[in-house]
C-alpha positions in Angstrom: 93.7 100.2 74.4 92.3 101.9 77.8 89.8 104.1 76.3 89.0 106.9 78.7 85.2 107.1 79.7 83.0 108.1 82.5 79.6 107.0 84.1 78.0 107.6 87.2 76.1 105.2 89.6 75.8 100.8 89.2 73.6 100.2 87.2 73.5 96.6 87.2 74.1 94.3 84.4 75.1 90.6 83.4 77.6 89.0 85.7 80.7 88.0 83.8 83.0 85.1 83.5 85.5 85.2 86.6 88.4 83.5 84.3 89.8 84.4 80.8 90.2 81.9 78.2 93.7 81.1 77.5 94.8 82.4 74.2 97.7 81.8 71.6 100.6 80.8 72.9 100.5 82.5 76.2 102.0 81.0 79.1 99.9 81.5 82.4 100.8 80.5 85.5 100.2 76.8 86.9 97.7 78.4 89.9 96.7 80.5 87.1 95.1 78.0 84.9 93.2 76.3 87.9 91.2 79.7 88.2 92.1 80.1 91.9 95.1 82.7 91.9 95.8 85.9 90.0 98.0 88.5 90.8 101.0 101.8 94.7 101.5 105.3 96.0 99.1 108.3 96.6 99.5 111.5 95.8 96.8 114.7 95.1 94.5 114.8 92.1 93.0 118.2 92.4 90.3 118.5 90.1 86.7 117.9 91.4 84.9 118.2 88.4 83.2 114.9 87.2 84.9 113.0 85.0 83.3 112.7 81.5 86.0 111.4 79.5 85.0 111.2 75.7 88.8 110.6 74.2 89.1 107.4 72.9 92.5 105.9 72.3 93.1 102.8 70.0 96.2 101.7 68.6 96.6 99.0 65.8 99.7 96.4 65.7 101.9 95.7 62.6 103.2 92.3 61.3 106.5 94.0 60.4 108.9 94.2 63.1 111.0 97.1 61.1 108.2 99.8 60.6 107.8 102.7 62.2 105.0 104.5 64.0 103.8 108.2 64.2 101.1 108.5 66.4 99.2 111.7 67.7 96.2 112.2 70.4 92.6 113.0 68.7 90.7 115.7 69.9 88.0 114.5 72.1 85.3 112.7 70.7 87.6 110.8 68.3 89.4 107.7 68.0 93.2 107.4 67.5 94.6 104.5 64.9 98.4 104.5 64.4 100.1 103.3 61.2 101.5 99.6 61.4 104.0 99.4 63.9 105.7 96.4 65.1 107.6 98.5 67.5 105.4 99.5 70.5 104.2 102.8 71.2 104.5 105.1 73.8 102.2 108.0 73.6 104.1 111.0 75.6 102.7 113.9 73.5 100.2 115.4 71.2 102.4 113.7 68.1 105.2 111.7 68.9 107.5 109.9 66.2 109.4 106.8 67.7 112.6 105.2 66.3 112.3 101.7 65.5 114.4 99.0 67.3 114.5 97.4 70.8 117.1 98.3 72.9 119.0 96.0 75.1 120.6 97.6 78.0 123.1 96.1 80.6 121.7 96.4 84.0 123.5 94.7 86.8 121.0 92.2 88.0 121.7 89.3 90.6 119.5 86.9 92.8 119.1 87.7 96.1 117.6 84.4 97.7 116.6 81.3 96.1 113.2 79.6 97.5 113.6 76.1 98.4 117.3 76.5 100.2 115.6 76.2 103.4 114.5 72.7 102.3 111.0 71.2 102.9 110.0 73.8 105.2 111.3 76.9 103.1 108.7 79.1 101.4 108.1 78.2 98.0 106.4 80.1 94.8 106.3 84.1 95.5 103.6 85.6 93.6 103.8 89.0 95.3 106.0 92.4 95.5 107.8 92.8 98.4 108.2 95.8 101.2 111.0 97.0 103.4 111.9 98.2 106.9 113.7 101.3 107.7 117.2 98.8 108.2 116.1 97.7 104.7 115.0 93.9 105.5 112.5 92.6 103.0 109.5 91.3 103.5 106.8 89.3 101.4 104.8 86.2 101.0 105.0 82.9 99.0 101.9 80.8 97.9 103.3 77.6 99.0 105.6 75.9 102.1 105.4 74.3 105.1 101.4 73.8 105.2 99.8 76.6 102.9 102.2 79.5 102.4 104.2 81.8 104.3 105.5 85.2 105.2 108.7 85.6 105.2 111.6 88.4 105.8 115.1 88.5 103.7 117.6 90.5 106.4 120.7 91.6 105.1 123.5 90.7 106.8 126.7 92.2 107.8 128.7 90.4 104.8 126.1 91.5 102.3 124.3 88.2 102.1 120.7 88.1 102.7 119.3 85.7 105.3 115.5 84.2 104.9 113.4 84.2 108.1 109.9 82.7 108.2 107.7 84.6 110.2 104.8 82.8 109.6 103.8 79.5 108.6 99.8 79.5 107.3 97.2 76.8 107.8 99.3 76.0 111.5 96.1 75.5 113.2 93.4 73.2 112.4 91.4 74.1 109.3 93.1 76.3 108.3 91.1 79.2 110.2 94.4 81.0 110.4 94.2 81.4 106.6 95.9 79.4 103.7 97.5 80.6 100.6 98.4 84.4 100.5 98.7 85.4 97.1 98.7 89.9 97.7 101.6 91.5 98.9 102.2 92.8 102.3 101.8 96.7 104.3 103.4 97.5 106.9 101.6 99.5 109.7 103.4 100.7 113.0 105.5 97.7 113.0 103.1 95.2 112.4 102.4 93.3 108.6 99.0 93.0 107.1 97.6 91.1 104.4 95.2 88.5 102.8 94.9 84.3 102.2 92.9 83.4 99.1 91.4 80.5 101.5 91.0 79.4 105.1 89.4 81.3 107.6 86.1 80.3 109.3 84.5 80.5 106.0 87.0 79.0 104.0 87.0 81.8 101.4 89.7 83.7 102.5 90.5 86.1 105.5 92.6 89.6 106.5 95.1 89.2 108.6 97.8 90.8 110.8 101.1 89.9 112.1 103.0 90.9 115.2 106.4 91.1 116.0 107.8 89.3 119.2 108.8 91.3 122.5 111.8 88.9 122.8 114.2 89.0 119.3 113.9 85.9 117.6 110.8 84.6 119.1 108.0 83.7 116.8 105.6 86.5 115.2 102.0 86.3 116.2 98.7 85.9 113.6 95.8 87.7 114.5 92.8 86.4 111.9 91.0 90.0 111.4 88.3 89.2 109.0 87.3 85.7 107.6 85.3 86.0 104.5 81.5 84.6 104.2 81.9 83.4 107.6 78.1 82.7 108.1 78.3 80.1 105.1 75.8 80.4 102.3 76.0 81.5 98.9 77.7 84.5 100.4 76.0 87.5 98.8 76.4 89.4 101.7 80.1 89.5 101.8 82.9 89.2 99.3 85.1 85.7 98.7 89.0 85.1 97.6 90.6 88.5 98.6 93.8 88.8 95.9 94.8 92.1 95.8 97.1 94.1 98.3 95.4 96.2 101.2 95.5 99.8 101.8 95.2 102.2 105.4 93.3 105.7 105.6 94.9 108.1 107.8 92.0 106.9 110.7 93.5 102.9 110.8 90.7 101.6 108.5 91.8 99.2 106.2 90.6 98.9 102.2 91.0 96.0 99.9 89.2 94.0 97.5 87.5 90.6 96.2 87.1 89.4 92.8 84.2 87.6 93.5 80.9 87.6 95.4 79.3 90.6 96.8 75.5 91.5 96.6 75.7 92.0 92.8 78.0 88.8 92.5 80.8 90.6 90.6 83.1 91.0 93.5 83.1 93.9 96.2 85.7 96.9 97.4 85.4 96.7 101.4 86.5 98.5 104.6 87.6 97.5 108.0 87.2 99.6 110.9 88.4 98.5 114.2 86.5 98.0 117.4 87.1 99.4 120.6 87.0 95.5 121.8 89.9 94.9 119.5 87.5 92.8 116.7 87.0 94.3 113.5 83.7 95.4 111.2 83.3 94.9 107.7 81.7 97.5 105.6 81.1 97.0 101.9 81.7 100.6 100.2 80.7 99.1 96.5 79.5 96.0 95.4 80.4 95.6 91.2 77.9 93.8 88.8 79.4 93.5 85.3 78.3 96.1 83.3 79.1 98.7 82.7 80.8 99.4 86.1 83.0 96.0 85.7 84.0 93.0 87.4 86.4 90.7 89.1 88.4 93.5 90.9 91.6 91.5 91.8 93.6 94.2 92.0 94.2 96.1 95.2 93.6 99.8 95.9 95.5 103.0 96.0 94.6 106.3 97.7 94.7 109.8 96.5 95.5 112.8 98.9 92.0 113.7 98.4 90.7 110.5 100.0 89.5 108.7 96.4 90.1 105.4 95.9 91.6 103.8 92.6 91.3 100.5 91.4 90.5 98.1 88.1 88.5 95.1 87.3 89.6 92.3 84.8 86.5 91.9 83.3 82.9 93.4 82.9 82.4 97.1 82.0 80.4 97.9 78.9 83.0 96.9 75.9 81.5 93.3 74.3 84.5 92.8 72.1 86.3 90.3 75.2 84.2 87.2 76.6 83.2 88.5 79.9 84.1 92.2 79.4 87.4 94.1 79.0 87.4 95.2 82.1 87.6 99.2 83.8 90.0 101.3 85.5 87.2 103.0 88.2 87.3 105.7 91.0 85.3 105.2 94.0 85.0 108.7 95.7 83.5 109.4 99.4 79.9 111.0 99.4 79.4 114.1 102.0 76.2 112.1 103.4 78.3 109.2 103.4 78.4 106.1 100.8 80.8 106.0 98.0 80.0 106.7 94.7 82.0 104.6 91.6 82.9 106.2 88.4 84.6 104.1 85.3 87.7 106.8 84.2 88.8 104.2 81.5 87.9 101.0 80.3 89.6 98.3 78.1 89.5 98.5 74.5 91.0 97.1 71.3 94.8 96.2 72.3 94.8 97.3 75.8 92.0 95.0 77.4 91.7 93.1 81.5 93.6 95.4 83.4 94.9 93.0 86.3 96.8 94.3 89.1 97.6 97.0 90.7 97.3 100.3 90.0 100.3 103.6 90.5 100.3 107.0 91.1 103.7 108.9 89.9 104.7 112.7 91.2 102.3 114.2 88.8 99.3 112.4 89.8 99.2 110.8 86.5 97.7 106.7 86.9 99.6 103.8 85.3 98.8 100.0 85.0 99.2 96.9 82.9 96.8 95.0 81.1 96.9 90.7 80.1 96.3 91.4 76.8 93.8 92.2 73.7 91.3 91.2 71.5 93.6 90.5 68.5 96.9 89.7 70.3 97.6 88.5 73.5 100.7 90.2 74.8 99.5 93.0 76.8 100.4 96.1 77.3 101.1 99.3 79.8 98.9 102.3 80.2 99.0 105.8 81.7 96.0 108.0 82.5 97.0 111.6 83.0 94.3 113.9 84.3 93.9 117.4 83.5 90.8 118.8 82.7 89.9 115.0 82.5 91.4 111.7 82.2 93.5 111.2 79.1 95.0 107.9 78.1 98.0 107.0 76.3 99.5 103.4 75.7 102.6 101.1 75.5 101.8 97.6 73.5 104.2 94.5 74.0 103.9 93.0 70.4 103.2 89.5 70.4 106.2 88.1 68.3 108.8 89.9 69.2 111.6 90.1 72.4 110.3 92.8 74.3 108.3 90.8 76.6 104.7 89.6 76.8 102.1 89.2 79.4 102.9 91.6 82.2 100.9 90.3 84.8 102.4 93.2 87.9 102.0 96.7 88.4 104.8 99.2 87.4 106.5 102.1 88.8 107.0 105.2 87.5 110.0 108.0 88.7 111.0 110.9 87.0 109.4 110.1 83.4 110.7 106.5 83.4 108.2 103.2 84.1 109.8 100.1 84.9 108.2 96.8 85.0 107.9 93.2 84.5 106.3 90.6 81.9 105.6 87.2 82.7 106.3 85.5 79.1 108.2 87.2 76.1 111.9 87.7 76.0 114.8 86.5 74.6 113.8 82.9 76.5 109.9 83.4 76.5 110.8 83.4 80.5 109.9 87.0 81.1 111.6 90.2 80.9 112.3 93.4 83.3 111.4 96.7 81.2 112.0 100.6 81.0 110.0 102.6 79.1 110.9 106.1 78.3 109.9 109.0 75.6 112.4 106.8 73.5 110.5 103.5 73.8 111.1 100.2 75.4 114.4 98.5 76.3 114.8 95.6 78.1 117.1 95.3 81.3 117.0 91.7 82.1 116.0 88.4 79.9 114.8 85.9 82.9 116.0 82.0 82.2 119.3 83.9 80.9 121.3 81.5 83.0 121.1 77.4 82.5 118.4 75.9 84.1 116.6 79.4 84.8 118.8 79.7 87.6 118.2 83.5 87.7 114.3 83.2 87.6 111.8 82.7 85.9 108.2 84.3 85.1 107.8 87.1 87.3 104.2 87.3 88.7 102.8 89.7 91.0 105.9 89.8 92.5 107.3 91.7 88.7 105.9 95.0 90.8 109.3 96.2 91.6 110.3 97.8 94.5 112.7 100.8 94.3 115.0 101.7 97.5 115.4 105.2 95.7 119.0 104.7 95.4 118.6 102.9 92.4 118.3 99.5 92.6 114.8 97.6 91.9 113.5 94.6 94.0 111.2 92.0 93.0 110.5 88.7 92.4 110.0 84.9 90.1 107.3 82.9 90.5 109.6 80.1 88.6 113.2 79.3 88.2 116.3 79.2 90.6 118.4 76.5 92.0 115.6 74.7 93.1 113.1 76.1 90.8 110.8 77.3 93.1 111.0 81.0 92.7 114.0 84.0 93.6 114.0 87.3 94.8 115.9 89.9 92.8 117.8 92.8 92.7 118.1 95.1 89.5 120.4 98.2 89.1 119.2 100.0 85.5 
């Protein structure tokens, strides 16, 4: 699994491959196969001591589905190994014995919107998760549409139905200077929407954009490109390229994000955008990844804690060579008193938990959660939890490559009151993904995608599987494919 670990500044290292090989029978999204795509809560972490994490945790899966597992956290410096485990194990305490079997729940599931229903001008293939405004309207992005992707709104009607409104069509201007192919989710700041596009802009290698609502209801929203990556051309060792993660804002209004490629060390960057008095924005590169030991390809977005530290994940790189291109890292960026930022790896991919792919999240206790695509011997992926007491401690739940609990989680998770909710892109009874719940008792599948004829309930939740909770017991997300037109859906599920 992800093994806790720590080190100080970047020491350089080899540049890692930017795309993982397809292994086993794992089904990947169509755009992911081209190598051009992939794809959050802040709470205090008060220990200011350095994170020298030496406890390493590794789980070994077995072939027998019916076998149980008894796991215990090892002392610092030891490696934890489990017995044969067809059922996946979620380590919640020093010693925990889980019962066998996979629970199936009768959760209430419904499709709120079928993409493609609006004809050739409609949004199609949603990649990212959703956000909501104070009225309960939902907002998101889709990688396809009239020209090159859209920002959409789903407005709840008095009848209880949902109406889609296209707020913006990308590549609406010549040469796609406004951006094209939005893959990340949005953030909402003072009534404006902010996000990124994979391509387009002055350098044709991605943008950060702002969408502002019209002064007259019903009129068009206006888009402004805040930053075009690699706008000066060349090899882009002075800037990042192809942003794919969600943005985050600090208390001063600055925006922060990542790019998985480019930068001075050619392994991706963490950047800050600061607004200038004249309305322009200035980019500052906070950190440039180099591969080993610090990681490379930071596709995931960032989250803040209340002390101002940033957390994220790199899909590849790190000092573990079990994986082609490196097994990935979870990292912390801390602001220095005299300026600049310091990166520290707080966990690294290992064993069955490698290649952390998407956005991290924090629960109300300050514990850090995320997902990994797969592992060295199995491509099913897993969910990890990093608990910080005196040090970060790793706990893990791993999906079995041969069971119906789901495989390949490509979205992050949310954690509420000791319960973790998430989605998988593959696996389940129809091998088309699942919505799952994990507690100390194990995993429960809440929904198997493609349960309806022709996958009318959706198929393959991608980054959009990062569920949005309305804190009234309802979860919302997107599936990349399926639906009445096989171009994706927005769904609601009540566990």
